[in-house]
C-alpha positions as CSV (number, residue, x, y, z in Angstrom):
1,X,-11.7,11.7,-2.4
2,X,-9.3,10.2,-4.9
3,X,-6.3,11.5,-3.4
4,X,-7.0,9.2,-0.5
5,X,-8.0,6.3,-2.1
6,X,-6.3,3.0,-1.5
7,X,-3.2,2.8,-3.8
8,X,-3.2,0.7,-7.0
9,X,-0.4,-1.1,-5.4
10,X,0.1,-3.2,-2.5
11,X,2.6,-5.4,-0.3
12,X,5.0,-1.9,-0.9
13,X,7.3,-3.5,1.9
14,X,7.7,-6.9,-0.3
15,X,8.8,-4.6,-3.5
16,X,12.5,-4.6,-4.5
17,X,14.1,-1.3,-4.7
18,X,13.8,-1.7,-8.4
19,X,10.0,-2.5,-8.3
20,X,9.3,0.6,-5.8
21,X,10.9,3.2,-8.2
22,X,9.4,1.7,-11.2
23,X,6.3,1.9,-9.8
24,X,6.2,5.3,-8.6
25,X,7.8,6.5,-12.1
26,X,4.7,4.8,-13.8
27,X,2.6,6.8,-11.5
28,X,4.5,10.1,-12.1
29,X,4.5,9.5,-16.0
30,X,0.5,10.4,-15.7
31,X,0.9,13.9,-14.3
32,X,2.7,15.5,-17.5
33,X,-0.4,14.7,-19.5
34,X,-3.1,15.8,-16.7
35,X,-1.3,19.2,-16.8
36,X,-1.7,19.3,-20.8
37,X,-5.3,18.9,-20.2
38,X,-5.9,21.5,-17.8
39,X,-4.1,24.2,-19.8
40,X,-7.4,25.7,-20.6
41,X,-8.3,26.4,-16.8
42,X,-4.7,27.4,-16.1
43,X,-5.0,30.2,-18.7
44,X,-7.8,32.5,-17.3
45,X,-6.2,32.5,-14.0
46,X,-2.8,33.3,-15.4
47,X,-4.5,36.3,-17.5
48,X,-6.3,37.6,-14.2
49,X,-3.2,37.7,-12.2
50,X,-1.3,39.7,-15.0
51,X,-4.2,42.3,-15.2
52,X,-4.2,42.7,-11.6
53,X,-0.2,42.9,-11.3
54,X,-0.4,45.6,-14.0
55,X,-2.3,47.8,-11.9
56,X,-0.2,47.1,-8.9
57,X,-1.5,44.1,-7.2
58,X,0.1,41.3,-5.7
59,X,-0.2,37.4,-6.0
60,X,-0.4,35.5,-2.8
61,X,-0.3,31.4,-2.3
62,X,-2.1,29.9,0.7
63,X,-2.0,26.1,1.8
64,X,-1.1,23.9,4.5
65,X,1.4,21.5,4.9
66,X,3.0,20.5,1.6
67,X,0.8,22.7,-0.3
68,X,1.8,25.7,1.9
69,X,5.4,24.6,1.4
70,X,5.3,24.4,-2.4
71,X,3.4,28.0,-2.7
72,X,6.2,29.5,-0.5
73,X,8.9,27.6,-2.6
74,X,7.4,29.1,-5.8
75,X,6.7,32.5,-4.2
76,X,10.4,32.9,-2.8
77,X,11.9,32.2,-6.0
78,X,10.3,35.1,-8.0
79,X,12.6,37.8,-7.1
80,X,15.6,36.1,-7.8
81,X,14.7,34.9,-11.1
82,X,12.4,37.5,-12.3
83,X,13.5,40.7,-10.5
84,X,10.4,41.7,-8.8
85,X,10.5,43.4,-5.5
86,X,9.9,41.0,-2.3
87,X,6.1,41.2,-1.4
88,X,4.9,41.0,-4.9
89,X,4.5,37.3,-4.8
90,X,3.8,36.0,-1.2
91,X,3.5,32.4,0.0
92,X,1.6,31.9,3.2
93,X,1.4,28.6,5.1
94,X,-0.8,27.5,7.8
95,X,0.8,27.6,11.2
96,X,3.2,30.3,10.1
97,X,6.9,30.3,9.2
98,X,7.5,27.5,11.9
99,X,5.3,25.2,9.7
100,X,7.6,25.4,6.9
101,X,10.1,23.0,8.5
102,X,8.1,21.3,11.2
103,X,4.4,20.3,11.3
104,X,2.3,22.5,13.4
105,X,-0.7,20.6,14.9
106,X,-4.3,21.6,13.7
107,X,-3.0,24.7,12.1
108,X,-5.2,23.5,9.0
109,X,-8.3,23.1,10.5
110,X,-8.9,26.8,11.6
111,X,-11.6,28.0,9.3
112,X,-10.9,32.0,10.2
113,X,-7.1,32.1,10.6
114,X,-6.3,32.2,6.5
115,X,-8.0,35.0,6.1
116,X,-6.3,36.5,9.1
117,X,-3.1,35.6,7.8
118,X,-3.8,37.4,4.5
119,X,-5.1,40.5,6.4
120,X,-1.8,41.0,8.0
121,X,-0.7,41.6,4.5
122,X,-3.3,44.4,3.8
123,X,-4.9,42.3,1.1
124,X,-7.2,44.1,-1.1
125,X,-8.8,44.3,-4.4
126,X,-6.2,44.4,-6.8
127,X,-4.7,41.1,-5.2
128,X,-5.1,37.6,-6.5
129,X,-5.2,34.9,-3.8
130,X,-4.4,31.1,-4.9
131,X,-5.5,28.5,-2.5
132,X,-3.6,25.4,-2.6
133,X,-5.2,22.1,-1.2
134,X,-4.6,18.7,-2.6
135,X,-7.7,17.3,-0.9
136,X,-9.7,20.8,-2.0
137,X,-11.7,20.9,1.2
138,X,-8.6,22.1,3.9
139,X,-10.5,24.5,6.3
140,X,-7.6,27.2,6.7
141,X,-8.1,27.7,2.5
142,X,-11.5,27.5,2.2
143,X,-12.3,29.9,4.9
144,X,-9.8,32.3,3.5
145,X,-11.1,32.1,-0.1
146,X,-14.8,32.5,1.3
147,X,-13.5,35.5,3.1
148,X,-11.9,36.9,-0.1
149,X,-14.8,36.3,-2.1
150,X,-17.0,38.4,0.3
151,X,-14.6,41.0,0.3
152,X,-14.1,41.3,-3.4
153,X,-10.8,39.9,-3.9
154,X,-10.1,37.6,-7.0
155,X,-9.4,34.0,-6.1
156,X,-7.8,30.9,-7.7
157,X,-6.9,27.2,-6.4
158,X,-5.1,24.5,-7.2
159,X,-6.7,21.4,-5.8
160,X,-6.3,17.6,-6.8
161,X,-9.9,16.3,-6.4
162,X,-12.7,17.3,-8.6
163,X,-15.9,19.1,-7.2
164,X,-14.1,20.0,-4.2
165,X,-15.6,22.8,-1.7
166,X,-12.1,25.1,-2.6
167,X,-12.8,24.7,-6.3
168,X,-16.7,25.6,-6.0
169,X,-15.7,28.7,-4.0
170,X,-12.7,29.8,-6.2
171,X,-13.2,32.2,-9.0
172,X,-10.6,30.6,-11.2
173,X,-10.6,27.0,-10.1
174,X,-7.8,24.6,-11.5
175,X,-8.7,20.9,-10.7
176,X,-6.0,18.4,-11.0
177,X,-7.3,14.9,-10.2
178,X,-4.2,12.9,-9.7
179,X,-5.9,9.9,-8.2
180,X,-4.7,7.4,-5.7
181,X,-1.0,7.9,-4.5
182,X,1.7,5.2,-5.0
183,X,1.8,5.2,-0.9
184,X,-2.1,5.4,0.2
185,X,-2.9,9.1,1.1
186,X,0.7,10.7,0.8
187,X,-0.3,13.4,-1.2
188,X,3.4,15.0,-1.0
189,X,3.6,12.5,-4.1
190,X,1.7,12.8,-7.2
191,X,-0.5,15.5,-5.9
192,X,2.6,17.5,-4.8
193,X,4.1,16.9,-8.3
194,X,1.2,18.3,-10.2
195,X,0.7,21.3,-7.8
196,X,4.8,22.2,-8.4
197,X,3.9,21.8,-12.1
198,X,1.3,24.1,-11.8
199,X,2.9,26.7,-9.8
200,X,5.7,26.7,-12.5
201,X,3.4,27.0,-15.1
202,X,1.3,30.0,-13.5
203,X,4.6,32.1,-12.3
204,X,6.6,31.5,-15.3
205,X,3.8,32.8,-17.7
206,X,2.9,35.6,-15.3
207,X,6.4,36.8,-15.2
208,X,6.9,36.3,-19.0
209,X,3.5,38.5,-19.7
210,X,4.4,40.9,-17.6
211,X,7.8,41.8,-19.1
212,X,10.5,39.9,-17.0
213,X,11.8,38.0,-19.8
214,X,13.6,38.7,-23.3
215,X,13.8,36.4,-25.8
216,X,14.0,33.4,-23.6
217,X,16.6,34.9,-20.8
218,X,15.8,36.1,-17.2
219,X,17.0,39.7,-18.2
220,X,15.7,40.9,-14.7
221,X,17.0,38.3,-12.8
222,X,19.1,38.9,-9.1
223,X,22.8,39.1,-9.4
224,X,22.8,37.3,-6.0
225,X,26.1,34.9,-6.6
226,X,28.8,34.2,-9.0
227,X,27.0,31.8,-11.1
228,X,24.5,34.5,-11.5
229,X,27.0,37.0,-12.7
230,X,28.4,34.9,-14.9
231,X,25.2,33.7,-16.4
232,X,24.2,37.2,-16.7
233,X,27.7,38.2,-18.6
234,X,27.1,35.6,-21.0
235,X,23.6,37.0,-21.8
236,X,25.4,40.4,-22.9
237,X,28.0,38.7,-24.7
238,X,25.4,36.8,-26.4
239,X,23.1,39.9,-27.2
240,X,25.9,42.4,-28.0
241,X,29.2,40.4,-29.2
242,X,31.1,41.8,-26.3
243,X,34.1,40.3,-24.7
244,X,33.7,38.0,-21.2
245,X,35.3,41.1,-19.2
246,X,33.7,43.8,-20.5
247,X,30.2,42.2,-20.6
248,X,30.9,41.6,-16.9
249,X,32.3,45.0,-16.3
250,X,29.2,46.8,-17.6
251,X,26.7,44.0,-15.9
252,X,28.0,44.9,-12.6
253,X,28.1,48.5,-13.2
254,X,24.5,48.6,-14.1
255,X,23.2,46.0,-11.9
256,X,21.2,43.9,-14.2
257,X,21.5,42.3,-17.5
258,X,18.4,44.8,-18.9
259,X,19.9,47.6,-17.5
260,X,23.4,46.7,-19.1
261,X,21.9,45.9,-22.7
262,X,19.9,48.9,-22.6
263,X,23.3,50.8,-21.7
264,X,25.1,49.4,-24.5
265,X,22.5,50.0,-26.8
266,X,22.8,53.8,-26.5
267,X,26.6,53.4,-27.1
């Protein structure tokens, strides 16, 4: 596996701070170009998710360790950013919620537990499951995708090695061969960055396609703090020409930027 291959750098403990940071930055610069090359693989996965979610389905991310945490981060941002209901995008990590903060020993090695965790959410044929695993072989993820395939549930994956067992089983594989890490085997680095960028692309493209964005604005975002109320107020001002106080009054009354703009368009 290339993600486990020895670093191109050695004697890290002898490097100055500048040398360490510069070398890491050189490695990270490779990731954006890699994602650009993989758009053709990401596109069909996005289209499949949109189709399923338009029919009432959900998106699930499933992973262990850093991969699981990245899926949870992306899933947790979808309700406040796009106004989708809790439970439409779900992140699941091997070892349960306790593993978000602290590693759970051997959790990723259980071939059956991934699908068991999915069935707790009444997973079905309208849903899409994306397995996330830098190695491309994590048993927790592999077993879940195998079971999903037998159950007729659409699957995708984000992996950071080519020709992996998980990519082979997934309906819509996204393979991001990030190569050796600066710190040998530490896939929270380049592999983690590539995974996060892919997740950003997938969820944002899906939510735009589902109609949760107008122009370039998050018109369905939740008004969960003063900063977002202010942002929403300014969106309405830009769209309608209203003054700040009036725009904010309508926003707070209607509960969302979209609802406020729709209401004002009727005036």
